[in-house]
Gaussian input, Z-matrix of N, CA and C with variables (Angstrom, degrees):
# hf/3-21g

backbone

0 1
 N
 C     1     B1
 C     2     B2     1     A1
 N     3     B3     2     A2     1     D1
 C     4     B4     3     A3     2     D2
 C     5     B5     4     A4     3     D3
 N     6     B6     5     A5     4     D4
 C     7     B7     6     A6     5     D5
 C     8     B8     7     A7     6     D6
 N     9     B9     8     A8     7     D7
 C    10    B10     9     A9     8     D8
 C    11    B11    10    A10     9     D9
 N    12    B12    11    A11    10    D10
 C    13    B13    12    A12    11    D11
 C    14    B14    13    A13    12    D12
 N    15    B15    14    A14    13    D13
 C    16    B16    15    A15    14    D14
 C    17    B17    16    A16    15    D15
 N    18    B18    17    A17    16    D16
 C    19    B19    18    A18    17    D17
 C    20    B20    19    A19    18    D18
 N    21    B21    20    A20    19    D19
 C    22    B22    21    A21    20    D20
 C    23    B23    22    A22    21    D21
 N    24    B24    23    A23    22    D22
 C    25    B25    24    A24    23    D23
 C    26    B26    25    A25    24    D24
 N    27    B27    26    A26    25    D25
 C    28    B28    27    A27    26    D26
 C    29    B29    28    A28    27    D27
 N    30    B30    29    A29    28    D28
 C    31    B31    30    A30    29    D29
 C    32    B32    31    A31    30    D30
 N    33    B33    32    A32    31    D31
 C    34    B34    33    A33    32    D32
 C    35    B35    34    A34    33    D33
 N    36    B36    35    A35    34    D34
 C    37    B37    36    A36    35    D35
 C    38    B38    37    A37    36    D36
 N    39    B39    38    A38    37    D37
 C    40    B40    39    A39    38    D38
 C    41    B41    40    A40    39    D39
 N    42    B42    41    A41    40    D40
 C    43    B43    42    A42    41    D41
 C    44    B44    43    A43    42    D42
 N    45    B45    44    A44    43    D43
 C    46    B46    45    A45    44    D44
 C    47    B47    46    A46    45    D45
 N    48    B48    47    A47    46    D46
 C    49    B49    48    A48    47    D47
 C    50    B50    49    A49    48    D48
 N    51    B51    50    A50    49    D49
 C    52    B52    51    A51    50    D50
 C    53    B53    52    A52    51    D51
 N    54    B54    53    A53    52    D52
 C    55    B55    54    A54    53    D53
 C    56    B56    55    A55    54    D54
 N    57    B57    56    A56    55    D55
 C    58    B58    57    A57    56    D56
 C    59    B59    58    A58    57    D57
 N    60    B60    59    A59    58    D58
 C    61    B61    60    A60    59    D59
 C    62    B62    61    A61    60    D60
 N    63    B63    62    A62    61    D61
 C    64    B64    63    A63    62    D62
 C    65    B65    64    A64    63    D63
 N    66    B66    65    A65    64    D64
 C    67    B67    66    A66    65    D65
 C    68    B68    67    A67    66    D66
 N    69    B69    68    A68    67    D67
 C    70    B70    69    A69    68    D68
 C    71    B71    70    A70    69    D69
 N    72    B72    71    A71    70    D70
 C    73    B73    72    A72    71    D71
 C    74    B74    73    A73    72    D72
 N    75    B75    74    A74    73    D73
 C    76    B76    75    A75    74    D74
 C    77    B77    76    A76    75    D75
 N    78    B78    77    A77    76    D76
 C    79    B79    78    A78    77    D77
 C    80    B80    79    A79    78    D78
 N    81    B81    80    A80    79    D79
 C    82    B82    81    A81    80    D80
 C    83    B83    82    A82    81    D81
 N    84    B84    83    A83    82    D82
 C    85    B85    84    A84    83    D83
 C    86    B86    85    A85    84    D84
 N    87    B87    86    A86    85    D85
 C    88    B88    87    A87    86    D86
 C    89    B89    88    A88    87    D87
 N    90    B90    89    A89    88    D88
 C    91    B91    90    A90    89    D89
 C    92    B92    91    A91    90    D90
 N    93    B93    92    A92    91    D91
 C    94    B94    93    A93    92    D92
 C    95    B95    94    A94    93    D93
 N    96    B96    95    A95    94    D94
 C    97    B97    96    A96    95    D95
 C    98    B98    97    A97    96    D96
 N    99    B99    98    A98    97    D97
 C   100   B100    99    A99    98    D98
 C   101   B101   100   A100    99    D99
 N   102   B102   101   A101   100   D100
 C   103   B103   102   A102   101   D101
 C   104   B104   103   A103   102   D102
 N   105   B105   104   A104   103   D103
 C   106   B106   105   A105   104   D104
 C   107   B107   106   A106   105   D105
 N   108   B108   107   A107   106   D106
 C   109   B109   108   A108   107   D107
 C   110   B110   109   A109   108   D108
 N   111   B111   110   A110   109   D109
 C   112   B112   111   A111   110   D110
 C   113   B113   112   A112   111   D111
 N   114   B114   113   A113   112   D112
 C   115   B115   114   A114   113   D113
 C   116   B116   115   A115   114   D114
 N   117   B117   116   A116   115   D115
 C   118   B118   117   A117   116   D116
 C   119   B119   118   A118   117   D117
 N   120   B120   119   A119   118   D118
 C   121   B121   120   A120   119   D119
 C   122   B122   121   A121   120   D120
 N   123   B123   122   A122   121   D121
 C   124   B124   123   A123   122   D122
 C   125   B125   124   A124   123   D123
 N   126   B126   125   A125   124   D124
 C   127   B127   126   A126   125   D125
 C   128   B128   127   A127   126   D126
 N   129   B129   128   A128   127   D127
 C   130   B130   129   A129   128   D128
 C   131   B131   130   A130   129   D129
 N   132   B132   131   A131   130   D130
 C   133   B133   132   A132   131   D131
 C   134   B134   133   A133   132   D132
 N   135   B135   134   A134   133   D133
 C   136   B136   135   A135   134   D134
 C   137   B137   136   A136   135   D135
 N   138   B138   137   A137   136   D136
 C   139   B139   138   A138   137   D137
 C   140   B140   139   A139   138   D138
 N   141   B141   140   A140   139   D139
 C   142   B142   141   A141   140   D140
 C   143   B143   142   A142   141   D141
 N   144   B144   143   A143   142   D142
 C   145   B145   144   A144   143   D143
 C   146   B146   145   A145   144   D144
 N   147   B147   146   A146   145   D145
 C   148   B148   147   A147   146   D146
 C   149   B149   148   A148   147   D147
 N   150   B150   149   A149   148   D148
 C   151   B151   150   A150   149   D149
 C   152   B152   151   A151   150   D150
 N   153   B153   152   A152   151   D151
 C   154   B154   153   A153   152   D152
 C   155   B155   154   A154   153   D153
 N   156   B156   155   A155   154   D154
 C   157   B157   156   A156   155   D155
 C   158   B158   157   A157   156   D156
 N   159   B159   158   A158   157   D157
 C   160   B160   159   A159   158   D158
 C   161   B161   160   A160   159   D159
 N   162   B162   161   A161   160   D160
 C   163   B163   162   A162   161   D161
 C   164   B164   163   A163   162   D162
 N   165   B165   164   A164   163   D163
 C   166   B166   165   A165   164   D164
 C   167   B167   166   A166   165   D165
 N   168   B168   167   A167   166   D166
 C   169   B169   168   A168   167   D167
 C   170   B170   169   A169   168   D168
 N   171   B171   170   A170   169   D169
 C   172   B172   171   A171   170   D170
 C   173   B173   172   A172   171   D171
 N   174   B174   173   A173   172   D172
 C   175   B175   174   A174   173   D173
 C   176   B176   175   A175   174   D174
 N   177   B177   176   A176   175   D175
 C   178   B178   177   A177   176   D176
 C   179   B179   178   A178   177   D177
 N   180   B180   179   A179   178   D178
 C   181   B181   180   A180   179   D179
 C   182   B182   181   A181   180   D180
 N   183   B183   182   A182   181   D181
 C   184   B184   183   A183   182   D182
 C   185   B185   184   A184   183   D183
 N   186   B186   185   A185   184   D184
 C   187   B187   186   A186   185   D185
 C   188   B188   187   A187   186   D186
 N   189   B189   188   A188   187   D187
 C   190   B190   189   A189   188   D188
 C   191   B191   190   A190   189   D189
 N   192   B192   191   A191   190   D190
 C   193   B193   192   A192   191   D191
 C   194   B194   193   A193   192   D192
 N   195   B195   194   A194   193   D193
 C   196   B196   195   A195   194   D194
 C   197   B197   196   A196   195   D195
 N   198   B198   197   A197   196   D196
 C   199   B199   198   A198   197   D197
 C   200   B200   199   A199   198   D198
 N   201   B201   200   A200   199   D199
 C   202   B202   201   A201   200   D200
 C   203   B203   202   A202   201   D201
 N   204   B204   203   A203   202   D202
 C   205   B205   204   A204   203   D203
 C   206   B206   205   A205   204   D204
 N   207   B207   206   A206   205   D205
 C   208   B208   207   A207   206   D206
 C   209   B209   208   A208   207   D207
 N   210   B210   209   A209   208   D208
 C   211   B211   210   A210   209   D209
 C   212   B212   211   A211   210   D210
 N   213   B213   212   A212   211   D211
 C   214   B214   213   A213   212   D212
 C   215   B215   214   A214   213   D213
 N   216   B216   215   A215   214   D214
 C   217   B217   216   A216   215   D215
 C   218   B218   217   A217   216   D216
 N   219   B219   218   A218   217   D217
 C   220   B220   219   A219   218   D218
 C   221   B221   220   A220   219   D219
 N   222   B222   221   A221   220   D220
 C   223   B223   222   A222   221   D221
 C   224   B224   223   A223   222   D222
 N   225   B225   224   A224   223   D223
 C   226   B226   225   A225   224   D224
 C   227   B227   226   A226   225   D225
 N   228   B228   227   A227   226   D226
 C   229   B229   228   A228   227   D227
 C   230   B230   229   A229   228   D228
 N   231   B231   230   A230   229   D229
 C   232   B232   231   A231   230   D230
 C   233   B233   232   A232   231   D231
 N   234   B234   233   A233   232   D232
 C   235   B235   234   A234   233   D233
 C   236   B236   235   A235   234   D234
 N   237   B237   236   A236   235   D235
 C   238   B238   237   A237   236   D236
 C   239   B239   238   A238   237   D237
 N   240   B240   239   A239   238   D238
 C   241   B241   240   A240   239   D239
 C   242   B242   241   A241   240   D240
 N   243   B243   242   A242   241   D241
 C   244   B244   243   A243   242   D242
 C   245   B245   244   A244   243   D243
 N   246   B246   245   A245   244   D244
 C   247   B247   246   A246   245   D245
 C   248   B248   247   A247   246   D246
 N   249   B249   248   A248   247   D247
 C   250   B250   249   A249   248   D248
 C   251   B251   250   A250   249   D249
 N   252   B252   251   A251   250   D250
 C   253   B253   252   A252   251   D251
 C   254   B254   253   A253   252   D252
 N   255   B255   254   A254   253   D253
 C   256   B256   255   A255   254   D254
 C   257   B257   256   A256   255   D255
 N   258   B258   257   A257   256   D256
 C   259   B259   258   A258   257   D257
 C   260   B260   259   A259   258   D258
 N   261   B261   260   A260   259   D259
 C   262   B262   261   A261   260   D260
 C   263   B263   262   A262   261   D261
 N   264   B264   263   A263   262   D262
 C   265   B265   264   A264   263   D263
 C   266   B266   265   A265   264   D264
 N   267   B267   266   A266   265   D265
 C   268   B268   267   A267   266   D266
 C   269   B269   268   A268   267   D267
 N   270   B270   269   A269   268   D268
 C   271   B271   270   A270   269   D269
 C   272   B272   271   A271   270   D270
 N   273   B273   272   A272   271   D271
 C   274   B274   273   A273   272   D272
 C   275   B275   274   A274   273   D273
 N   276   B276   275   A275   274   D274
 C   277   B277   276   A276   275   D275
 C   278   B278   277   A277   276   D276
 N   279   B279   278   A278   277   D277
 C   280   B280   279   A279   278   D278
 C   281   B281   280   A280   279   D279
 N   282   B282   281   A281   280   D280
 C   283   B283   282   A282   281   D281
 C   284   B284   283   A283   282   D282

   B1=1.4687
   B2=1.5129
   B3=1.3194
   B4=1.3999
   B5=1.5761
   B6=1.3238
   B7=1.4559
   B8=1.5550
   B9=1.3416
   B10=1.4369
   B11=1.4993
   B12=1.3181
   B13=1.5393
   B14=1.5099
   B15=1.2866
   B16=1.5349
   B17=1.5510
   B18=1.3471
   B19=1.4379
   B20=1.5328
   B21=1.2894
   B22=1.4586
   B23=1.5471
   B24=1.2962
   B25=1.4036
   B26=1.5055
   B27=1.3188
   B28=1.4338
   B29=1.5200
   B30=1.2820
   B31=1.4724
   B32=1.5123
   B33=1.3405
   B34=1.4361
   B35=1.5059
   B36=1.3556
   B37=1.4270
   B38=1.5245
   B39=1.3353
   B40=1.4350
   B41=1.5151
   B42=1.3723
   B43=1.4590
   B44=1.5350
   B45=1.3781
   B46=1.4706
   B47=1.5103
   B48=1.3055
   B49=1.4743
   B50=1.5388
   B51=1.3306
   B52=1.4774
   B53=1.5207
   B54=1.3320
   B55=1.4810
   B56=1.5042
   B57=1.3170
   B58=1.4600
   B59=1.5229
   B60=1.3198
   B61=1.4967
   B62=1.4958
   B63=1.3413
   B64=1.4329
   B65=1.5384
   B66=1.3683
   B67=1.4687
   B68=1.5669
   B69=1.3074
   B70=1.4739
   B71=1.5535
   B72=1.1676
   B73=1.4796
   B74=1.5434
   B75=1.2996
   B76=1.4780
   B77=1.5422
   B78=1.3593
   B79=1.4087
   B80=1.5095
   B81=1.3433
   B82=1.4604
   B83=1.5306
   B84=1.3794
   B85=1.4525
   B86=1.4852
   B87=1.3267
   B88=1.4836
   B89=1.5151
   B90=1.3645
   B91=1.4369
   B92=1.4964
   B93=1.3849
   B94=1.4538
   B95=1.4871
   B96=1.4058
   B97=1.4612
   B98=1.4671
   B99=1.3416
   B100=1.4464
   B101=1.4548
   B102=1.3298
   B103=1.4505
   B104=1.5300
   B105=1.3002
   B106=1.4549
   B107=1.4627
   B108=1.3677
   B109=1.4125
   B110=1.5499
   B111=1.3611
   B112=1.5026
   B113=1.5371
   B114=1.1432
   B115=1.4359
   B116=1.5809
   B117=1.3389
   B118=1.4845
   B119=1.5773
   B120=1.3146
   B121=1.4298
   B122=1.5632
   B123=1.3852
   B124=1.4881
   B125=1.5259
   B126=1.3064
   B127=1.5024
   B128=1.4921
   B129=1.3292
   B130=1.4647
   B131=1.5409
   B132=1.3594
   B133=1.4377
   B134=1.4956
   B135=1.3283
   B136=1.5121
   B137=1.4995
   B138=1.2905
   B139=1.4726
   B140=1.4477
   B141=1.3587
   B142=1.4423
   B143=1.5098
   B144=1.3485
   B145=1.4981
   B146=1.5513
   B147=1.3141
   B148=1.4780
   B149=1.5121
   B150=1.3398
   B151=1.4540
   B152=1.5286
   B153=1.3328
   B154=1.4808
   B155=1.5527
   B156=1.2755
   B157=1.5261
   B158=1.4943
   B159=1.3252
   B160=1.4619
   B161=1.5380
   B162=1.3363
   B163=1.4621
   B164=1.5376
   B165=1.3233
   B166=1.4643
   B167=1.5435
   B168=1.2983
   B169=1.4324
   B170=1.5277
   B171=1.3040
   B172=1.4421
   B173=1.5101
   B174=1.3187
   B175=1.4787
   B176=1.5064
   B177=1.2771
   B178=1.4495
   B179=1.5845
   B180=1.2840
   B181=1.3680
   B182=1.4946
   B183=1.2814
   B184=1.4178
   B185=1.5466
   B186=1.3245
   B187=1.4432
   B188=1.5699
   B189=1.3385
   B190=1.3936
   B191=1.5357
   B192=1.3144
   B193=1.4539
   B194=1.4939
   B195=1.3044
   B196=1.4796
   B197=1.5542
   B198=1.2755
   B199=1.3439
   B200=1.5638
   B201=1.2706
   B202=1.4388
   B203=1.5594
   B204=1.2966
   B205=1.4632
   B206=1.4834
   B207=1.3212
   B208=1.5248
   B209=1.4853
   B210=1.2984
   B211=1.4424
   B212=1.4886
   B213=1.3704
   B214=1.5016
   B215=1.5365
   B216=1.2639
   B217=1.4638
   B218=1.5362
   B219=1.3835
   B220=1.4404
   B221=1.4864
   B222=1.2935
   B223=1.4991
   B224=1.5659
   B225=1.3180
   B226=1.4655
   B227=1.5539
   B228=1.3013
   B229=1.4682
   B230=1.5158
   B231=1.3308
   B232=1.4112
   B233=1.5638
   B234=1.2769
   B235=1.4447
   B236=1.5356
   B237=1.2123
   B238=1.4314
   B239=1.4942
   B240=1.2638
   B241=1.4556
   B242=1.4971
   B243=1.2827
   B244=1.4990
   B245=1.5283
   B246=1.3626
   B247=1.4952
   B248=1.4825
   B249=1.3004
   B250=1.4666
   B251=1.4999
   B252=1.3493
   B253=1.4950
   B254=1.4966
   B255=1.2832
   B256=1.4917
   B257=1.5366
   B258=1.3667
   B259=1.4725
   B260=1.4954
   B261=1.2760
   B262=1.4444
   B263=1.5550
   B264=1.2589
   B265=1.4143
   B266=1.5460
   B267=1.3373
   B268=1.4538
   B269=1.5774
   B270=1.2831
   B271=1.4898
   B272=1.5371
   B273=1.3860
   B274=1.4132
   B275=1.5454
   B276=1.3557
   B277=1.5016
   B278=1.4836
   B279=1.3542
   B280=1.4711
   B281=1.5285
   B282=1.3405
   B283=1.3945
   B284=1.4990
   A1=110.46
   A2=118.25
   A3=123.06
   A4=105.14
   A5=116.51
   A6=123.29
   A7=110.31
   A8=116.18
   A9=123.73
   A10=114.91
   A11=116.90
   A12=122.39
   A13=109.63
   A14=117.57
   A15=119.56
   A16=108.99
   A17=115.58
   A18=120.07
   A19=115.10
   A20=120.62
   A21=118.04
   A22=108.62
   A23=115.29
   A24=122.26
   A25=110.10
   A26=119.72
   A27=123.14
   A28=111.92
   A29=116.83
   A30=121.25
   A31=109.54
   A32=117.96
   A33=119.02
   A34=114.51
   A35=116.55
   A36=120.57
   A37=110.87
   A38=119.09
   A39=121.10
   A40=111.47
   A41=117.83
   A42=120.11
   A43=114.25
   A44=114.33
   A45=119.20
   A46=107.76
   A47=122.16
   A48=122.44
   A49=107.62
   A50=119.44
   A51=122.42
   A52=107.03
   A53=118.36
   A54=120.95
   A55=111.37
   A56=117.28
   A57=121.49
   A58=113.97
   A59=114.21
   A60=120.75
   A61=111.57
   A62=118.10
   A63=122.96
   A64=112.02
   A65=113.75
   A66=121.63
   A67=107.80
   A68=116.27
   A69=120.59
   A70=107.97
   A71=122.57
   A72=127.11
   A73=114.19
   A74=114.14
   A75=118.17
   A76=116.72
   A77=115.93
   A78=121.45
   A79=116.40
   A80=115.97
   A81=121.06
   A82=104.72
   A83=114.71
   A84=121.34
   A85=111.21
   A86=119.10
   A87=123.25
   A88=110.87
   A89=116.47
   A90=121.97
   A91=103.91
   A92=113.93
   A93=122.63
   A94=115.13
   A95=115.81
   A96=118.85
   A97=111.06
   A98=119.79
   A99=122.99
   A100=108.45
   A101=118.44
   A102=124.93
   A103=112.40
   A104=117.21
   A105=122.78
   A106=111.96
   A107=120.69
   A108=119.00
   A109=108.61
   A110=112.36
   A111=115.50
   A112=111.21
   A113=117.46
   A114=136.88
   A115=111.40
   A116=118.25
   A117=118.98
   A118=107.57
   A119=118.27
   A120=116.72
   A121=116.53
   A122=112.37
   A123=114.73
   A124=110.03
   A125=121.37
   A126=117.72
   A127=110.15
   A128=122.18
   A129=123.13
   A130=111.63
   A131=113.26
   A132=117.38
   A133=109.91
   A134=116.75
   A135=122.40
   A136=108.32
   A137=120.48
   A138=121.71
   A139=113.60
   A140=117.47
   A141=120.44
   A142=114.09
   A143=114.05
   A144=118.15
   A145=109.59
   A146=116.06
   A147=117.34
   A148=109.51
   A149=117.60
   A150=119.44
   A151=112.58
   A152=115.91
   A153=120.45
   A154=111.86
   A155=113.69
   A156=117.68
   A157=110.77
   A158=117.47
   A159=119.81
   A160=108.79
   A161=117.74
   A162=120.77
   A163=114.58
   A164=117.01
   A165=120.98
   A166=110.36
   A167=119.79
   A168=119.73
   A169=111.07
   A170=118.29
   A171=122.98
   A172=111.11
   A173=115.07
   A174=115.73
   A175=110.42
   A176=116.46
   A177=122.26
   A178=111.27
   A179=116.97
   A180=122.63
   A181=113.85
   A182=119.01
   A183=122.26
   A184=108.09
   A185=116.14
   A186=118.10
   A187=104.99
   A188=115.67
   A189=119.62
   A190=108.85
   A191=118.19
   A192=119.96
   A193=108.99
   A194=118.14
   A195=118.97
   A196=110.10
   A197=116.08
   A198=124.24
   A199=113.09
   A200=120.57
   A201=123.90
   A202=110.07
   A203=115.22
   A204=117.74
   A205=111.67
   A206=116.90
   A207=121.83
   A208=109.47
   A209=122.68
   A210=121.91
   A211=115.30
   A212=116.09
   A213=117.75
   A214=107.34
   A215=115.83
   A216=122.73
   A217=109.40
   A218=115.48
   A219=112.47
   A220=113.58
   A221=117.06
   A222=119.74
   A223=113.11
   A224=114.33
   A225=114.30
   A226=107.13
   A227=115.54
   A228=120.52
   A229=108.09
   A230=113.19
   A231=118.54
   A232=110.37
   A233=116.59
   A234=119.50
   A235=109.82
   A236=118.06
   A237=119.25
   A238=110.86
   A239=119.37
   A240=122.18
   A241=111.27
   A242=117.52
   A243=118.05
   A244=108.78
   A245=114.75
   A246=120.94
   A247=109.44
   A248=114.84
   A249=121.82
   A250=110.89
   A251=118.12
   A252=115.41
   A253=111.67
   A254=114.80
   A255=119.35
   A256=109.23
   A257=113.08
   A258=118.82
   A259=111.94
   A260=114.25
   A261=118.41
   A262=108.32
   A263=122.03
   A264=126.49
   A265=106.55
   A266=118.13
   A267=118.17
   A268=114.35
   A269=115.34
   A270=120.48
   A271=110.37
   A272=117.11
   A273=118.86
   A274=114.13
   A275=113.58
   A276=116.38
   A277=110.49
   A278=113.53
   A279=120.92
   A280=110.22
   A281=120.49
   A282=124.22
   A283=111.50
   D1=137.07
   D2=179.58
   D3=-102.09
   D4=102.29
   D5=-176.56
   D6=-63.50
   D7=-26.68
   D8=178.44
   D9=-68.08
   D10=-9.91
   D11=178.34
   D12=-83.05
   D13=-18.94
   D14=177.73
   D15=-84.39
   D16=101.25
   D17=-173.01
   D18=-122.65
   D19=-2.93
   D20=177.47
   D21=-108.21
   D22=164.26
   D23=179.87
   D24=-62.59
   D25=-42.04
   D26=-179.59
   D27=-65.66
   D28=-42.32
   D29=179.36
   D30=-63.61
   D31=-46.88
   D32=178.98
   D33=-66.39
   D34=-34.40
   D35=177.27
   D36=-64.00
   D37=-45.89
   D38=179.21
   D39=-67.07
   D40=-38.46
   D41=175.01
   D42=-58.26
   D43=-40.73
   D44=179.06
   D45=-67.50
   D46=-38.61
   D47=-179.01
   D48=-66.85
   D49=-39.08
   D50=-179.23
   D51=-63.50
   D52=-49.56
   D53=-179.84
   D54=-60.19
   D55=-41.88
   D56=177.35
   D57=-59.30
   D58=-48.20
   D59=174.76
   D60=-57.34
   D61=-45.98
   D62=-175.79
   D63=-63.54
   D64=-41.89
   D65=177.72
   D66=-63.61
   D67=-50.76
   D68=-178.97
   D69=-59.34
   D70=-53.24
   D71=-178.77
   D72=-58.96
   D73=-38.17
   D74=-177.59
   D75=-89.11
   D76=-33.56
   D77=-170.87
   D78=-126.19
   D79=-16.56
   D80=-178.47
   D81=87.27
   D82=-159.31
   D83=-174.06
   D84=-124.18
   D85=21.93
   D86=-179.96
   D87=-90.07
   D88=68.62
   D89=178.46
   D90=-157.35
   D91=167.01
   D92=-176.82
   D93=-119.05
   D94=-23.58
   D95=-171.14
   D96=-134.54
   D97=142.61
   D98=169.67
   D99=-111.19
   D100=125.50
   D101=-176.36
   D102=-93.16
   D103=130.02
   D104=176.91
   D105=-124.98
   D106=107.90
   D107=-174.42
   D108=-73.11
   D109=146.52
   D110=177.52
   D111=-61.42
   D112=146.43
   D113=6.10
   D114=-104.40
   D115=-47.86
   D116=-173.77
   D117=-77.37
   D118=-18.53
   D119=178.97
   D120=-65.96
   D121=-22.39
   D122=-177.02
   D123=-69.50
   D124=-49.54
   D125=178.58
   D126=-64.51
   D127=-28.20
   D128=177.11
   D129=-63.65
   D130=-42.55
   D131=179.67
   D132=-66.96
   D133=-38.91
   D134=179.58
   D135=-60.61
   D136=-52.34
   D137=-177.55
   D138=-67.03
   D139=-29.56
   D140=174.43
   D141=-67.78
   D142=-38.88
   D143=175.52
   D144=-64.48
   D145=-38.44
   D146=177.97
   D147=-65.68
   D148=-39.74
   D149=179.95
   D150=-66.47
   D151=-39.15
   D152=178.37
   D153=-64.00
   D154=-36.97
   D155=174.77
   D156=-69.83
   D157=-42.72
   D158=-174.59
   D159=-67.87
   D160=-46.48
   D161=-173.39
   D162=-81.50
   D163=-35.00
   D164=-166.05
   D165=-126.71
   D166=-5.49
   D167=-177.36
   D168=69.60
   D169=20.51
   D170=179.97
   D171=-88.07
   D172=117.96
   D173=177.44
   D174=-96.74
   D175=103.77
   D176=-179.81
   D177=-115.25
   D178=147.15
   D179=172.91
   D180=-86.08
   D181=159.71
   D182=175.33
   D183=-119.59
   D184=152.16
   D185=177.83
   D186=-147.45
   D187=170.17
   D188=-176.43
   D189=-148.77
   D190=167.28
   D191=176.05
   D192=-80.12
   D193=158.78
   D194=-175.76
   D195=-70.19
   D196=147.95
   D197=177.87
   D198=-71.00
   D199=117.31
   D200=-177.76
   D201=-126.29
   D202=157.89
   D203=173.00
   D204=-59.82
   D205=143.85
   D206=-176.87
   D207=-60.37
   D208=-16.38
   D209=-179.83
   D210=-74.83
   D211=-17.18
   D212=-175.94
   D213=-106.31
   D214=161.79
   D215=178.18
   D216=-103.71
   D217=123.17
   D218=179.50
   D219=-65.24
   D220=136.92
   D221=-176.67
   D222=-98.66
   D223=-26.35
   D224=-177.71
   D225=-161.90
   D226=151.81
   D227=175.41
   D228=-92.69
   D229=150.67
   D230=175.35
   D231=-119.43
   D232=139.40
   D233=175.12
   D234=-135.29
   D235=149.63
   D236=179.44
   D237=-120.24
   D238=134.21
   D239=177.15
   D240=-97.77
   D241=12.19
   D242=179.01
   D243=-73.57
   D244=150.74
   D245=178.17
   D246=-62.06
   D247=144.33
   D248=173.19
   D249=-62.90
   D250=138.41
   D251=176.84
   D252=-69.77
   D253=148.22
   D254=177.75
   D255=-85.66
   D256=128.48
   D257=178.81
   D258=-75.02
   D259=134.02
   D260=179.77
   D261=-126.30
   D262=164.21
   D263=-175.13
   D264=-61.33
   D265=-40.38
   D266=178.83
   D267=-66.30
   D268=-27.86
   D269=-179.43
   D270=-76.71
   D271=-11.24
   D272=178.71
   D273=-96.65
   D274=-10.14
   D275=-175.93
   D276=-67.68
   D277=155.80
   D278=-177.85
   D279=-108.56
   D280=50.12
   D281=-173.94
   D282=-74.87

């Protein structure tokens, strides 16, 4: 499958729902994080989390491996369970 071929909102939405159903049917909902390897795996993890929330009310986080130059081999993925920071008007300023 070429994930780069999914380019519209509707295509991505349906793909996220398919992934969410496949995860639910194969593994259940006893997990907290969806991992998406860089580069195309990140948006797949995002749309899967959206599908999980939409279909099952499951709030899962997504994470990815750190971006590295293509000349190196990733050794380990890192995920953080820290809460997401809350955006404020001051955090958006361009000072």
